[in-house]
C-alpha positions in Angstrom: 64.7 -26.4 -27.1 64.1 -27.0 -30.8 67.7 -28.4 -31.4 68.2 -31.9 -30.9 64.5 -32.8 -29.9 64.4 -36.2 -29.0 60.9 -38.7 -29.4 60.3 -38.7 -25.9 57.0 -38.0 -24.5 57.5 -37.0 -20.9 54.9 -37.2 -18.5 55.1 -35.9 -15.1 52.9 -37.2 -12.4 52.9 -37.5 -8.7 53.6 -41.1 -7.4 53.4 -44.6 -8.7 50.5 -46.4 -7.9 48.9 -49.7 -8.7 46.1 -48.4 -10.9 48.3 -46.0 -13.1 51.0 -48.3 -13.8 48.8 -50.6 -15.7 47.6 -47.5 -17.4 51.1 -46.1 -18.3 52.0 -49.6 -19.8 49.1 -49.2 -22.4 49.9 -45.8 -23.1 53.5 -46.7 -23.5 52.6 -49.7 -26.2 50.4 -46.8 -27.9 53.1 -44.3 -28.2 55.5 -47.1 -29.4 53.2 -47.8 -32.5 54.1 -44.0 -33.6 57.4 -44.2 -33.1 57.7 -42.4 -29.9 59.0 -43.5 -26.6 57.2 -42.2 -23.0 59.4 -41.5 -19.9 57.3 -41.3 -16.6 58.4 -39.1 -14.0 57.2 -39.3 -11.0 57.7 -36.6 -8.1 58.1 -38.9 -5.4 57.8 -42.6 -4.2 55.2 -42.4 -1.9 53.8 -40.2 0.8 52.2 -41.3 4.2 48.3 -41.7 3.7 49.1 -43.9 0.5 49.5 -47.6 1.6 49.4 -49.3 -1.5 52.2 -52.0 -2.9 53.5 -50.9 -5.8 55.4 -53.4 -8.0 57.8 -50.9 -10.1 58.9 -54.2 -12.1 56.1 -54.6 -14.0 56.5 -51.0 -15.0 57.2 -51.7 -19.1 57.8 -47.9 -19.6 61.2 -45.6 -18.5 60.9 -44.0 -15.8 62.6 -41.5 -12.8 62.1 -40.2 -9.5 62.5 -37.3 -8.4 64.3 -36.1 -5.1 61.3 -33.8 -4.3 60.2 -32.5 -0.8 57.3 -33.4 0.4 54.8 -30.5 1.6 51.6 -31.2 3.7 48.9 -28.3 3.3 46.2 -27.8 6.2 45.2 -31.4 6.2 46.8 -35.1 5.1 44.4 -35.2 1.9 46.8 -31.9 0.7 49.8 -33.3 -0.4 52.3 -31.1 -2.6 55.5 -31.9 -4.2 58.6 -29.7 -5.4 59.7 -31.6 -8.3 63.1 -31.2 -7.7 65.4 -31.0 -10.9 62.8 -31.1 -12.9 64.0 -28.6 -15.5 67.6 -29.9 -15.5 65.6 -33.3 -16.4 63.6 -31.7 -19.3 67.0 -30.5 -20.6 68.6 -33.4 -20.7 65.8 -35.2 -22.7 64.4 -32.5 -25.2 61.1 -34.0 -24.9 58.9 -33.6 -27.8 56.0 -32.9 -25.6 55.4 -32.9 -21.9 51.8 -33.9 -20.1 52.3 -32.5 -16.6 50.3 -33.1 -13.8 47.6 -30.3 -13.5 48.2 -27.6 -11.7 50.8 -28.5 -9.8 54.5 -26.9 -9.0 56.0 -29.0 -11.6 53.5 -27.5 -14.0 54.2 -24.1 -12.9 57.9 -24.7 -13.4 56.9 -25.6 -16.7 55.1 -22.3 -17.1 57.7 -20.4 -16.1 60.8 -21.7 -18.3 58.4 -21.8 -21.5 58.5 -17.9 -21.4 62.0 -18.3 -22.8 62.2 -21.9 -24.1 60.4 -23.5 -26.4 58.5 -26.1 -24.0 55.0 -27.6 -25.2 53.2 -29.1 -22.3 50.2 -30.4 -21.9 48.0 -30.1 -18.9 46.2 -33.3 -17.3 43.5 -32.4 -15.2 40.7 -33.8 -13.3 39.8 -30.6 -11.3 36.3 -29.5 -11.6 34.4 -26.8 -9.7 33.0 -28.7 -6.5 30.9 -27.3 -3.4 33.3 -28.4 -0.5 36.4 -27.0 -2.3 35.6 -23.6 -4.5 37.9 -22.1 -6.0 39.8 -18.8 -4.4 40.3 -15.8 -6.6 44.2 -16.1 -6.2 44.0 -20.1 -7.5 41.7 -19.5 -10.7 44.3 -16.6 -12.0 47.3 -19.2 -11.0 45.2 -21.9 -13.2 44.4 -19.3 -15.9 48.0 -18.4 -16.5 49.1 -21.8 -16.9 46.0 -22.4 -18.8 47.2 -19.6 -21.7 50.8 -21.1 -22.3 49.5 -25.0 -22.2 49.5 -26.3 -25.9 47.0 -28.6 -25.2 44.7 -30.6 -22.3 43.7 -33.9 -21.3 40.9 -34.6 -18.8 39.7 -36.8 -16.6 36.1 -36.2 -17.8 33.1 -34.2 -19.3 32.9 -32.1 -15.7 36.9 -31.6 -15.9 36.7 -30.2 -19.7 33.9 -27.9 -18.4 36.2 -26.5 -15.4 39.2 -26.0 -17.9 36.4 -24.1 -20.3 35.1 -21.9 -17.7 39.0 -21.0 -17.1 39.8 -20.2 -20.6 41.2 -23.3 -22.0 40.1 -23.5 -25.9 37.2 -26.4 -26.5 38.8 -28.0 -29.6 42.4 -27.8 -27.2 40.8 -30.5 -24.8 40.9 -34.1 -25.2 38.9 -36.6 -22.8 41.1 -39.5 -21.5 38.8 -41.1 -19.0 40.3 -41.7 -15.7 40.5 -45.3 -15.4 42.0 -48.6 -14.0 42.3 -52.1 -15.6 38.6 -52.7 -15.8 39.7 -56.3 -17.4 41.4 -57.2 -14.8 38.2 -56.5 -12.2 35.9 -57.9 -14.9 37.3 -61.3 -15.4 38.6 -61.5 -11.1 35.7 -60.7 -10.1 33.8 -63.5 -12.3 36.3 -66.1 -11.1 36.2 -65.5 -7.4 32.3 -66.1 -7.8 32.4 -68.8 -9.8 34.6 -70.5 -7.1 33.0 -69.0 -4.1 29.9 -69.5 -2.5 28.3 -66.8 -0.5 28.1 -68.0 3.3 25.9 -65.5 4.4 22.4 -64.8 3.9 22.7 -61.1 4.4 22.6 -58.6 1.9 26.2 -57.1 1.7 26.9 -53.3 0.4 30.4 -52.0 0.0 31.9 -48.6 0.1 35.5 -48.6 -0.8 37.9 -45.7 -0.4 39.7 -43.0 2.1 37.9 -42.3 5.6 37.9 -38.6 5.3 35.6 -36.1 6.0 35.0 -35.2 2.1 33.7 -38.7 1.5 30.4 -38.2 3.5 29.8 -41.6 5.2 28.4 -39.7 7.7 25.4 -39.3 5.2 25.7 -43.3 4.6 25.6 -43.7 8.2 22.3 -42.0 8.6 20.7 -44.0 6.2 22.3 -47.1 7.5 20.5 -46.2 10.8 16.9 -45.4 9.2 17.0 -49.0 7.1 17.8 -50.6 10.2 14.8 -49.5 11.9 12.9 -51.4 8.8 14.8 -54.9 8.3 18.3 -56.6 9.9 19.2 -58.9 6.8 22.2 -56.2 5.7 25.5 -55.1 6.5 27.8 -52.4 5.1 31.3 -53.6 4.7 33.8 -50.5 4.5 37.1 -51.2 3.0 39.5 -48.3 3.3 41.1 -46.5 6.1 41.9 -42.5 7.5 41.7 -39.8 9.4 38.2 -40.1 10.4 38.3 -44.1 11.0 37.9 -43.3 14.8 35.4 -40.5 14.7 33.3 -42.8 12.2 33.5 -45.7 14.8 32.3 -43.5 17.4 29.2 -42.3 15.1 28.8 -45.8 14.4 28.2 -46.4 18.2 26.3 -43.4 18.9 23.9 -43.9 16.0 23.6 -47.7 17.3 24.5 -49.1 13.8 27.5 -50.9 15.0 25.7 -54.6 14.1 25.5 -53.3 10.7 28.8 -52.1 10.0 32.1 -53.6 9.4 35.2 -51.7 9.1 37.4 -53.8 7.1 40.4 -51.8 7.1 42.6 -50.9 4.4 43.3 -53.8 1.5 45.7 -54.0 -1.3 43.9 -54.3 -5.0 44.2 -57.9 -4.7 42.3 -58.4 -1.8 39.4 -56.0 -2.8 38.7 -58.6 -5.6 36.8 -60.7 -2.9 34.9 -57.8 -1.3 33.7 -56.8 -5.0 32.7 -60.5 -5.7 30.0 -60.8 -2.7 28.6 -57.5 -2.9 25.2 -57.3 -3.3 25.4 -53.3 -4.5 28.1 -50.3 -3.8 27.8 -47.3 -2.3 29.8 -44.2 -3.2 28.3 -40.9 -1.4 31.5 -38.9 -1.4 31.6 -35.1 -1.8 35.2 -34.8 -2.5 36.0 -36.8 -5.3 36.8 -34.8 -8.4 36.5 -38.4 -9.9 36.1 -41.5 -8.1 38.3 -44.7 -9.6 36.6 -47.3 -7.0 33.6 -46.4 -8.9 34.6 -47.7 -12.5 36.1 -51.1 -10.0 33.0 -51.5 -8.7 31.3 -51.2 -12.4 33.7 -53.4 -13.8 33.0 -56.0 -11.3 29.0 -56.0 -12.3 27.5 -54.5 -9.3 25.0 -51.8 -9.1 26.2 -48.7 -7.9 24.3 -45.8 -5.9 27.1 -43.1 -6.8 27.0 -39.3 -5.5 26.3 -36.5 -7.8 28.9 -34.5 -6.6 31.5 -37.0 -7.7 33.0 -36.4 -11.1 32.9 -39.7 -12.8 29.3 -40.1 -11.9 28.4 -37.5 -14.7 30.2 -40.1 -17.3 30.0 -43.2 -16.3 26.3 -43.8 -14.8 23.4 -43.4 -16.6 20.1 -43.2 -14.1 18.5 -46.5 -13.7 20.1 -47.9 -16.7 24.3 -48.2 -16.1 23.6 -47.3 -11.9 21.8 -44.6 -10.1 23.3 -40.9 -9.4 22.0 -39.7 -6.3 22.2 -36.9 -3.4 23.2 -38.7 -0.7 21.8 -35.8 1.4 18.0 -37.4 0.4 18.2 -40.3 2.8 14.6 -41.6 2.0 15.7 -42.0 -1.5 18.9 -43.8 -0.8 17.0 -46.3 1.1 14.4 -47.0 -1.7 17.0 -47.5 -4.0 18.7 -49.9 -1.5 15.6 -51.8 -0.9 14.8 -51.9 -4.7 18.3 -53.6 -5.4 18.3 -56.2 -2.3 14.4 -56.9 -3.5 14.6 -57.5 -7.1 17.5 -59.7 -8.0 16.9 -59.9 -11.3 16.6 -55.7 -11.5 19.9 -55.3 -9.4 22.1 -58.1 -12.0 20.6 -56.4 -15.4 21.9 -52.6 -14.0 25.2 -54.7 -12.9 25.7 -55.9 -16.2 24.6 -53.0 -17.7 27.4 -51.1 -15.8 29.9 -53.6 -16.6 29.4 -53.4 -20.2 29.3 -49.7 -20.6 32.7 -50.1 -18.6 34.5 -52.4 -20.7 33.7 -50.6 -24.0 34.3 -46.8 -22.5 36.5 -46.8 -19.7 39.3 -49.4 -20.9 43.0 -48.6 -20.3 43.0 -49.3 -24.5 40.0 -46.1 -25.0 41.7 -43.8 -22.5 45.3 -43.7 -23.9 43.3 -43.4 -27.3 42.5 -39.8 -25.7 46.2 -39.3 -24.7 47.3 -39.8 -28.2 44.7 -37.8 -29.6 45.9 -35.0 -27.4 49.7 -35.4 -28.3 49.4 -36.0 -31.8 47.3 -32.5 -31.9 50.2 -30.6 -30.0 52.9 -31.9 -32.5 
């Protein structure tokens, strides 16, 4: 592939999402300044459990959607795309560099062809070591093989970097491009809504945003709500999201006698979520499943004091305990309740934590800063 190589950077990912498109636009702009052109290859347009509305007309970059087959593995949380016609596309495009989606089928295809062609690929990964999804020996072997042929790596954060090093990646070949959203949007829009809206309820409002799945550990959150409800009744937890566990969670709320303290709001689009951030007093993120956690970035950009699970990858990079938020184990119910009550009872303290969170995110996790990590990795490879 050395002859006739173009000035293109191919980036392979699964589906277009409302939080990725602004990032790809920023990456496109930064690559253009370097004389390079971004083309994004999507494995598919969507899949059933994703309900986002995506405006593809907002894409400032070139893109193509492959006619992939979709495979659901074991449960609805695990979806794999086959990336049909990917190798034919690579042959046509002749990219300088390919950024590929973690340890996917796409990366495996690039690894196979790299034995015969000069394929320069960078692995973009958020994978971390988690107690809920320990690696099998076969998975570790597969990932080590893909890593050996990669020219470089981009990770969501520090935990993902440590995971790659443990699998044999060289420290100097890894760049962090914080996995992020349009932080400026959530900062400005939440401020606007707050300035235009008076809070009607005297109740304290806590929010959770995300999929309703087992790994998100809403059962731990409900346990805390049950104990807290025996001490006070001036609060409500609003759950924004949907998923396979919704019915079970509704039943759990009834069984725990906490129905009146919980409101299931359903799935909301990006523009609708803003009002929930604007009215909330704090954000709760109990997940033991997330290798990262983009909703934590949204909530911090929205100036909310956040209580985040120590098991989520994003917590390690974003939360300085007691400064930009609170990193906690949600199994420690008594400690969670104490922290919630501190936020409820000390408004100035809660505001200070929220403002520190917002300031940190705007400075360190913007689209611009994240794209710079990608640029560093691309320049190293080239």
